[in-house]
mmCIF file of the N, C-alpha and C atoms, coordinates in Angstrom:
data_MODEL
# 
_entry.id   MODEL 
# 
loop_
_atom_site.group_PDB 
_atom_site.id 
_atom_site.type_symbol 
_atom_site.label_atom_id 
_atom_site.label_alt_id 
_atom_site.label_comp_id 
_atom_site.label_asym_id 
_atom_site.label_entity_id 
_atom_site.label_seq_id 
_atom_site.pdbx_PDB_ins_code 
_atom_site.Cartn_x 
_atom_site.Cartn_y 
_atom_site.Cartn_z 
_atom_site.occupancy 
_atom_site.B_iso_or_equiv 
_atom_site.pdbx_formal_charge 
_atom_site.auth_seq_id 
_atom_site.auth_comp_id 
_atom_site.auth_asym_id 
_atom_site.auth_atom_id 
_atom_site.pdbx_PDB_model_num 
ATOM 1   N N  . MET A 1 1  ? 4.060   5.109  11.622  1.00 0.00 ? 1  MET A N  1 
ATOM 2   C CA . MET A 1 1  ? 3.743   4.466  10.346  1.00 0.00 ? 1  MET A CA 1 
ATOM 3   C C  . MET A 1 1  ? 3.264   5.531  9.364   1.00 0.00 ? 1  MET A C  1 
ATOM 4   N N  . GLY A 1 2  ? 4.043   5.709  8.312   1.00 0.00 ? 2  GLY A N  1 
ATOM 5   C CA . GLY A 1 2  ? 3.692   6.729  7.342   1.00 0.00 ? 2  GLY A CA 1 
ATOM 6   C C  . GLY A 1 2  ? 2.922   6.181  6.160   1.00 0.00 ? 2  GLY A C  1 
ATOM 7   N N  . LYS A 1 3  ? 2.313   7.105  5.435   1.00 0.00 ? 3  LYS A N  1 
ATOM 8   C CA . LYS A 1 3  ? 1.578   6.752  4.228   1.00 0.00 ? 3  LYS A CA 1 
ATOM 9   C C  . LYS A 1 3  ? 2.549   6.625  3.058   1.00 0.00 ? 3  LYS A C  1 
ATOM 10  N N  . TYR A 1 4  ? 2.176   5.794  2.091   1.00 0.00 ? 4  TYR A N  1 
ATOM 11  C CA . TYR A 1 4  ? 2.965   5.613  0.874   1.00 0.00 ? 4  TYR A CA 1 
ATOM 12  C C  . TYR A 1 4  ? 2.071   5.854  -0.334  1.00 0.00 ? 4  TYR A C  1 
ATOM 13  N N  . VAL A 1 5  ? 2.657   6.473  -1.380  1.00 0.00 ? 5  VAL A N  1 
ATOM 14  C CA . VAL A 1 5  ? 1.900   6.847  -2.571  1.00 0.00 ? 5  VAL A CA 1 
ATOM 15  C C  . VAL A 1 5  ? 2.406   6.064  -3.776  1.00 0.00 ? 5  VAL A C  1 
ATOM 16  N N  . CYS A 1 6  ? 1.476   5.553  -4.580  1.00 0.00 ? 6  CYS A N  1 
ATOM 17  C CA . CYS A 1 6  ? 1.823   4.856  -5.817  1.00 0.00 ? 6  CYS A CA 1 
ATOM 18  C C  . CYS A 1 6  ? 2.256   5.880  -6.862  1.00 0.00 ? 6  CYS A C  1 
ATOM 19  N N  . ASN A 1 7  ? 3.453   5.691  -7.420  1.00 0.00 ? 7  ASN A N  1 
ATOM 20  C CA . ASN A 1 7  ? 3.975   6.585  -8.457  1.00 0.00 ? 7  ASN A CA 1 
ATOM 21  C C  . ASN A 1 7  ? 3.170   6.508  -9.748  1.00 0.00 ? 7  ASN A C  1 
ATOM 22  N N  . ILE A 1 8  ? 2.471   5.423  -9.956  1.00 0.00 ? 8  ILE A N  1 
ATOM 23  C CA . ILE A 1 8  ? 1.755   5.212  -11.212 1.00 0.00 ? 8  ILE A CA 1 
ATOM 24  C C  . ILE A 1 8  ? 0.380   5.880  -11.200 1.00 0.00 ? 8  ILE A C  1 
ATOM 25  N N  . CYS A 1 9  ? -0.416  5.621  -10.160 1.00 0.00 ? 9  CYS A N  1 
ATOM 26  C CA . CYS A 1 9  ? -1.804  6.107  -10.178 1.00 0.00 ? 9  CYS A CA 1 
ATOM 27  C C  . CYS A 1 9  ? -2.148  7.094  -9.070  1.00 0.00 ? 9  CYS A C  1 
ATOM 28  N N  . GLY A 1 10 ? -1.250  7.248  -8.090  1.00 0.00 ? 10 GLY A N  1 
ATOM 29  C CA . GLY A 1 10 ? -1.512  8.196  -7.015  1.00 0.00 ? 10 GLY A CA 1 
ATOM 30  C C  . GLY A 1 10 ? -2.257  7.631  -5.814  1.00 0.00 ? 10 GLY A C  1 
ATOM 31  N N  . TYR A 1 11 ? -2.557  6.310  -5.839  1.00 0.00 ? 11 TYR A N  1 
ATOM 32  C CA . TYR A 1 11 ? -3.217  5.681  -4.688  1.00 0.00 ? 11 TYR A CA 1 
ATOM 33  C C  . TYR A 1 11 ? -2.353  5.868  -3.447  1.00 0.00 ? 11 TYR A C  1 
ATOM 34  N N  . VAL A 1 12 ? -2.980  6.188  -2.325  1.00 0.00 ? 12 VAL A N  1 
ATOM 35  C CA . VAL A 1 12 ? -2.260  6.361  -1.066  1.00 0.00 ? 12 VAL A CA 1 
ATOM 36  C C  . VAL A 1 12 ? -2.559  5.176  -0.155  1.00 0.00 ? 12 VAL A C  1 
ATOM 37  N N  . TYR A 1 13 ? -1.492  4.440  0.215   1.00 0.00 ? 13 TYR A N  1 
ATOM 38  C CA . TYR A 1 13 ? -1.650  3.374  1.209   1.00 0.00 ? 13 TYR A CA 1 
ATOM 39  C C  . TYR A 1 13 ? -1.515  4.013  2.579   1.00 0.00 ? 13 TYR A C  1 
ATOM 40  N N  . ASP A 1 14 ? -2.585  3.921  3.362   1.00 0.00 ? 14 ASP A N  1 
ATOM 41  C CA . ASP A 1 14 ? -2.616  4.469  4.715   1.00 0.00 ? 14 ASP A CA 1 
ATOM 42  C C  . ASP A 1 14 ? -2.628  3.298  5.698   1.00 0.00 ? 14 ASP A C  1 
ATOM 43  N N  . PRO A 1 15 ? -1.552  3.144  6.484   1.00 0.00 ? 15 PRO A N  1 
ATOM 44  C CA . PRO A 1 15 ? -1.490  2.024  7.426   1.00 0.00 ? 15 PRO A CA 1 
ATOM 45  C C  . PRO A 1 15 ? -2.666  1.992  8.403   1.00 0.00 ? 15 PRO A C  1 
ATOM 46  N N  . ALA A 1 16 ? -3.228  3.138  8.731   1.00 0.00 ? 16 ALA A N  1 
ATOM 47  C CA . ALA A 1 16 ? -4.362  3.175  9.654   1.00 0.00 ? 16 ALA A CA 1 
ATOM 48  C C  . ALA A 1 16 ? -5.588  2.484  9.057   1.00 0.00 ? 16 ALA A C  1 
ATOM 49  N N  . GLU A 1 17 ? -5.681  2.481  7.725   1.00 0.00 ? 17 GLU A N  1 
ATOM 50  C CA . GLU A 1 17 ? -6.815  1.857  7.041   1.00 0.00 ? 17 GLU A CA 1 
ATOM 51  C C  . GLU A 1 17 ? -6.490  0.465  6.517   1.00 0.00 ? 17 GLU A C  1 
ATOM 52  N N  . GLY A 1 18 ? -5.224  0.206  6.202   1.00 0.00 ? 18 GLY A N  1 
ATOM 53  C CA . GLY A 1 18 ? -4.847  -1.063 5.591   1.00 0.00 ? 18 GLY A CA 1 
ATOM 54  C C  . GLY A 1 18 ? -5.429  -1.176 4.188   1.00 0.00 ? 18 GLY A C  1 
ATOM 55  N N  . ASP A 1 19 ? -5.633  -2.400 3.736   1.00 0.00 ? 19 ASP A N  1 
ATOM 56  C CA . ASP A 1 19 ? -6.248  -2.674 2.429   1.00 0.00 ? 19 ASP A CA 1 
ATOM 57  C C  . ASP A 1 19 ? -7.221  -3.832 2.634   1.00 0.00 ? 19 ASP A C  1 
ATOM 58  N N  . PRO A 1 20 ? -8.379  -3.538 3.234   1.00 0.00 ? 20 PRO A N  1 
ATOM 59  C CA . PRO A 1 20 ? -9.323  -4.609 3.582   1.00 0.00 ? 20 PRO A CA 1 
ATOM 60  C C  . PRO A 1 20 ? -9.692  -5.505 2.400   1.00 0.00 ? 20 PRO A C  1 
ATOM 61  N N  . ASP A 1 21 ? -9.870  -4.914 1.217   1.00 0.00 ? 21 ASP A N  1 
ATOM 62  C CA . ASP A 1 21 ? -10.221 -5.715 0.041   1.00 0.00 ? 21 ASP A CA 1 
ATOM 63  C C  . ASP A 1 21 ? -9.085  -6.643 -0.370  1.00 0.00 ? 21 ASP A C  1 
ATOM 64  N N  . GLY A 1 22 ? -7.848  -6.270 0.000   1.00 0.00 ? 22 GLY A N  1 
ATOM 65  C CA . GLY A 1 22 ? -6.686  -7.085 -0.317  1.00 0.00 ? 22 GLY A CA 1 
ATOM 66  C C  . GLY A 1 22 ? -6.266  -7.990 0.828   1.00 0.00 ? 22 GLY A C  1 
ATOM 67  N N  . GLY A 1 23 ? -7.060  -8.017 1.900   1.00 0.00 ? 23 GLY A N  1 
ATOM 68  C CA . GLY A 1 23 ? -6.748  -8.876 3.035   1.00 0.00 ? 23 GLY A CA 1 
ATOM 69  C C  . GLY A 1 23 ? -5.730  -8.294 3.992   1.00 0.00 ? 23 GLY A C  1 
ATOM 70  N N  . ILE A 1 24 ? -5.495  -6.981 3.918   1.00 0.00 ? 24 ILE A N  1 
ATOM 71  C CA . ILE A 1 24 ? -4.518  -6.326 4.788   1.00 0.00 ? 24 ILE A CA 1 
ATOM 72  C C  . ILE A 1 24 ? -5.264  -5.594 5.900   1.00 0.00 ? 24 ILE A C  1 
ATOM 73  N N  . ALA A 1 25 ? -5.006  -5.992 7.132   1.00 0.00 ? 25 ALA A N  1 
ATOM 74  C CA . ALA A 1 25 ? -5.716  -5.433 8.280   1.00 0.00 ? 25 ALA A CA 1 
ATOM 75  C C  . ALA A 1 25 ? -5.270  -4.004 8.575   1.00 0.00 ? 25 ALA A C  1 
ATOM 76  N N  . PRO A 1 26 ? -6.185  -3.184 9.104   1.00 0.00 ? 26 PRO A N  1 
ATOM 77  C CA . PRO A 1 26 ? -5.790  -1.856 9.579   1.00 0.00 ? 26 PRO A CA 1 
ATOM 78  C C  . PRO A 1 26 ? -4.657  -1.976 10.592  1.00 0.00 ? 26 PRO A C  1 
ATOM 79  N N  . GLY A 1 27 ? -3.733  -1.015 10.555  1.00 0.00 ? 27 GLY A N  1 
ATOM 80  C CA . GLY A 1 27 ? -2.592  -1.035 11.460  1.00 0.00 ? 27 GLY A CA 1 
ATOM 81  C C  . GLY A 1 27 ? -1.375  -1.736 10.884  1.00 0.00 ? 27 GLY A C  1 
ATOM 82  N N  . THR A 1 28 ? -1.447  -2.177 9.608   1.00 0.00 ? 28 THR A N  1 
ATOM 83  C CA . THR A 1 28 ? -0.320  -2.862 8.974   1.00 0.00 ? 28 THR A CA 1 
ATOM 84  C C  . THR A 1 28 ? 0.598   -1.839 8.310   1.00 0.00 ? 28 THR A C  1 
ATOM 85  N N  . ALA A 1 29 ? 1.841   -1.762 8.781   1.00 0.00 ? 29 ALA A N  1 
ATOM 86  C CA . ALA A 1 29 ? 2.818   -0.841 8.198   1.00 0.00 ? 29 ALA A CA 1 
ATOM 87  C C  . ALA A 1 29 ? 3.146   -1.257 6.766   1.00 0.00 ? 29 ALA A C  1 
ATOM 88  N N  . PHE A 1 30 ? 3.516   -0.278 5.937   1.00 0.00 ? 30 PHE A N  1 
ATOM 89  C CA . PHE A 1 30 ? 3.859   -0.572 4.548   1.00 0.00 ? 30 PHE A CA 1 
ATOM 90  C C  . PHE A 1 30 ? 4.974   -1.618 4.479   1.00 0.00 ? 30 PHE A C  1 
ATOM 91  N N  . ALA A 1 31 ? 5.968   -1.492 5.345   1.00 0.00 ? 31 ALA A N  1 
ATOM 92  C CA . ALA A 1 31 ? 7.101   -2.423 5.348   1.00 0.00 ? 31 ALA A CA 1 
ATOM 93  C C  . ALA A 1 31 ? 6.669   -3.851 5.671   1.00 0.00 ? 31 ALA A C  1 
ATOM 94  N N  . ASP A 1 32 ? 5.532   -3.991 6.340   1.00 0.00 ? 32 ASP A N  1 
ATOM 95  C CA . ASP A 1 32 ? 5.046   -5.315 6.730   1.00 0.00 ? 32 ASP A CA 1 
ATOM 96  C C  . ASP A 1 32 ? 4.098   -5.942 5.710   1.00 0.00 ? 32 ASP A C  1 
ATOM 97  N N  . LEU A 1 33 ? 3.810   -5.218 4.621   1.00 0.00 ? 33 LEU A N  1 
ATOM 98  C CA . LEU A 1 33 ? 2.967   -5.793 3.571   1.00 0.00 ? 33 LEU A CA 1 
ATOM 99  C C  . LEU A 1 33 ? 3.705   -6.954 2.916   1.00 0.00 ? 33 LEU A C  1 
ATOM 100 N N  . PRO A 1 34 ? 2.991   -7.978 2.474   1.00 0.00 ? 34 PRO A N  1 
ATOM 101 C CA . PRO A 1 34 ? 3.659   -9.091 1.785   1.00 0.00 ? 34 PRO A CA 1 
ATOM 102 C C  . PRO A 1 34 ? 4.362   -8.604 0.518   1.00 0.00 ? 34 PRO A C  1 
ATOM 103 N N  . ASP A 1 35 ? 5.428   -9.281 0.127   1.00 0.00 ? 35 ASP A N  1 
ATOM 104 C CA . ASP A 1 35 ? 6.187   -8.886 -1.064  1.00 0.00 ? 35 ASP A CA 1 
ATOM 105 C C  . ASP A 1 35 ? 5.345   -8.924 -2.330  1.00 0.00 ? 35 ASP A C  1 
ATOM 106 N N  . ASP A 1 36 ? 4.307   -9.756 -2.334  1.00 0.00 ? 36 ASP A N  1 
ATOM 107 C CA . ASP A 1 36 ? 3.478   -9.871 -3.538  1.00 0.00 ? 36 ASP A CA 1 
ATOM 108 C C  . ASP A 1 36 ? 2.243   -8.960 -3.500  1.00 0.00 ? 36 ASP A C  1 
ATOM 109 N N  . TRP A 1 37 ? 2.172   -8.065 -2.504  1.00 0.00 ? 37 TRP A N  1 
ATOM 110 C CA . TRP A 1 37 ? 1.057   -7.119 -2.443  1.00 0.00 ? 37 TRP A CA 1 
ATOM 111 C C  . TRP A 1 37 ? 1.146   -6.171 -3.627  1.00 0.00 ? 37 TRP A C  1 
ATOM 112 N N  . ILE A 1 38 ? -0.011  -5.843 -4.205  1.00 0.00 ? 38 ILE A N  1 
ATOM 113 C CA . ILE A 1 38 ? -0.043  -4.912 -5.335  1.00 0.00 ? 38 ILE A CA 1 
ATOM 114 C C  . ILE A 1 38 ? -1.039  -3.788 -5.060  1.00 0.00 ? 38 ILE A C  1 
ATOM 115 N N  . CYS A 1 39 ? -0.840  -2.683 -5.748  1.00 0.00 ? 39 CYS A N  1 
ATOM 116 C CA . CYS A 1 39 ? -1.743  -1.541 -5.643  1.00 0.00 ? 39 CYS A CA 1 
ATOM 117 C C  . CYS A 1 39 ? -3.155  -1.984 -6.022  1.00 0.00 ? 39 CYS A C  1 
ATOM 118 N N  . PRO A 1 40 ? -4.137  -1.697 -5.163  1.00 0.00 ? 40 PRO A N  1 
ATOM 119 C CA . PRO A 1 40 ? -5.508  -2.127 -5.467  1.00 0.00 ? 40 PRO A CA 1 
ATOM 120 C C  . PRO A 1 40 ? -6.149  -1.361 -6.628  1.00 0.00 ? 40 PRO A C  1 
ATOM 121 N N  . ILE A 1 41 ? -5.541  -0.268 -7.048  1.00 0.00 ? 41 ILE A N  1 
ATOM 122 C CA . ILE A 1 41 ? -6.096  0.523  -8.147  1.00 0.00 ? 41 ILE A CA 1 
ATOM 123 C C  . ILE A 1 41 ? -5.487  0.117  -9.491  1.00 0.00 ? 41 ILE A C  1 
ATOM 124 N N  . CYS A 1 42 ? -4.144  0.118  -9.568  1.00 0.00 ? 42 CYS A N  1 
ATOM 125 C CA . CYS A 1 42 ? -3.501  -0.109 -10.873 1.00 0.00 ? 42 CYS A CA 1 
ATOM 126 C C  . CYS A 1 42 ? -2.719  -1.414 -10.971 1.00 0.00 ? 42 CYS A C  1 
ATOM 127 N N  . GLY A 1 43 ? -2.530  -2.121 -9.840  1.00 0.00 ? 43 GLY A N  1 
ATOM 128 C CA . GLY A 1 43 ? -1.835  -3.400 -9.883  1.00 0.00 ? 43 GLY A CA 1 
ATOM 129 C C  . GLY A 1 43 ? -0.322  -3.318 -9.835  1.00 0.00 ? 43 GLY A C  1 
ATOM 130 N N  . SER A 1 44 ? 0.229   -2.128 -9.565  1.00 0.00 ? 44 SER A N  1 
ATOM 131 C CA . SER A 1 44 ? 1.686   -1.986 -9.471  1.00 0.00 ? 44 SER A CA 1 
ATOM 132 C C  . SER A 1 44 ? 2.206   -2.623 -8.188  1.00 0.00 ? 44 SER A C  1 
ATOM 133 N N  . GLY A 1 45 ? 3.468   -3.042 -8.221  1.00 0.00 ? 45 GLY A N  1 
ATOM 134 C CA . GLY A 1 45 ? 4.098   -3.649 -7.061  1.00 0.00 ? 45 GLY A CA 1 
ATOM 135 C C  . GLY A 1 45 ? 4.563   -2.620 -6.045  1.00 0.00 ? 45 GLY A C  1 
ATOM 136 N N  . LYS A 1 46 ? 5.016   -3.107 -4.899  1.00 0.00 ? 46 LYS A N  1 
ATOM 137 C CA . LYS A 1 46 ? 5.470   -2.236 -3.813  1.00 0.00 ? 46 LYS A CA 1 
ATOM 138 C C  . LYS A 1 46 ? 6.613   -1.320 -4.234  1.00 0.00 ? 46 LYS A C  1 
ATOM 139 N N  . ASP A 1 47 ? 7.399   -1.746 -5.228  1.00 0.00 ? 47 ASP A N  1 
ATOM 140 C CA . ASP A 1 47 ? 8.546   -0.944 -5.657  1.00 0.00 ? 47 ASP A CA 1 
ATOM 141 C C  . ASP A 1 47 ? 8.143   0.362  -6.337  1.00 0.00 ? 47 ASP A C  1 
ATOM 142 N N  . GLU A 1 48 ? 6.868   0.500  -6.682  1.00 0.00 ? 48 GLU A N  1 
ATOM 143 C CA . GLU A 1 48 ? 6.381   1.737  -7.306  1.00 0.00 ? 48 GLU A CA 1 
ATOM 144 C C  . GLU A 1 48 ? 5.859   2.742  -6.275  1.00 0.00 ? 48 GLU A C  1 
ATOM 145 N N  . PHE A 1 49 ? 5.952   2.410  -4.992  1.00 0.00 ? 49 PHE A N  1 
ATOM 146 C CA . PHE A 1 49 ? 5.450   3.293  -3.943  1.00 0.00 ? 49 PHE A CA 1 
ATOM 147 C C  . PHE A 1 49 ? 6.582   4.079  -3.300  1.00 0.00 ? 49 PHE A C  1 
ATOM 148 N N  . VAL A 1 50 ? 6.283   5.326  -2.944  1.00 0.00 ? 50 VAL A N  1 
ATOM 149 C CA . VAL A 1 50 ? 7.242   6.196  -2.261  1.00 0.00 ? 50 VAL A CA 1 
ATOM 150 C C  . VAL A 1 50 ? 6.570   6.782  -1.018  1.00 0.00 ? 50 VAL A C  1 
ATOM 151 N N  . PRO A 1 51 ? 7.357   7.118  0.006   1.00 0.00 ? 51 PRO A N  1 
ATOM 152 C CA . PRO A 1 51 ? 6.761   7.735  1.203   1.00 0.00 ? 51 PRO A CA 1 
ATOM 153 C C  . PRO A 1 51 ? 6.073   9.054  0.846   1.00 0.00 ? 51 PRO A C  1 
ATOM 154 N N  . GLU A 1 52 ? 4.954   9.314  1.498   1.00 0.00 ? 52 GLU A N  1 
ATOM 155 C CA . GLU A 1 52 ? 4.221   10.562 1.247   1.00 0.00 ? 52 GLU A CA 1 
ATOM 156 C C  . GLU A 1 52 ? 4.917   11.720 1.922   1.00 0.00 ? 52 GLU A C  1 
# 
């Protein structure tokens, strides 16, 4: 499971950490995030993220 980076703000989604504030448990792969998940920093959608 690799990390993904937001093209807009630089936030790094790390599957080992998940997004606890967004209800995403640690160990959740980027591909397994819900389609409506957004960047917790800038609010961009998954389509703005690229593999690190």
